N, C-alpha and C positions, 0 to 999 in steps of 0.2 A: 518556402512553401506555402500556398494561401491556406489562409485557415477560413470555415464556413462563413464566417462576419466579413470576409473579403469582397467588394464590391464584384469583384469576378466571377466569383464562386455564387454570390447571390444572384447575378444575372443567369448563372445557367440554372441555380433553381426555380427563380421566377419564369423562366423557358418552357420547364417542362411542368409545373404547375399551370401554366396558361393554357399549355398544350392540352393538358390533361383535361382541365374544364372545358375548352372550347369543341372538345371531342364529347362532352355529356359524361365523361368517367368518374366515376367516385372512388375516392382512395381504396373502398373494399374493393370494386373490380377490378382497378389495377393492381392491388395487393395480390389478389385470387390470381390473376393473369401470370402472376410473376414467381407464385408460388410461396408469396411470404406472408406474415400477419399483415393485418392494416396499418398494425402501429408502425410497420416498415416504414411506407410510406409519408403518415405522418410526422414521425422523427427525420423524415429525410426535409420533408417540405417546410418546418418548424427550423429546423438548422441545428437539430440535437444528435443528427445521424450524417457522417458523409458517406458520398457515394466513390466508390472506387470508379475506375474506367470503364469496367467489364459491365456493373452495374448501372450505369451512366446510358452506356449504348443499348444495352435492355429496356430498360424506362423508356428512354427517350422513340425507340423503336414501337414500343409497345402503344404510345399516346401518339403517334404519327408527328414528332418534332423532329427538323432539321438538324440532323448529328452536325453536319459539317459546318453549318448555319449558326449555331449556336458555338461552336468551336471557333469559328471566326470572330463573333461578337466578344471574347476574351480578349 
């Protein structure tokens, strides 16, 4: 299983972070939309917390990221 430090996982996180920023969404706004604290997004983006597949899909949809494209890139 890949860790949060693997190249594949970092590509996923970087794609999500880029999509969030491209949409002009702050960490706080995204967290609120997901019903999570802002620290959840900060920890995900910094690699302190790993996303499960359901969290990944919800987060990706909220920022308008291409879920299938991200998965295909790994």
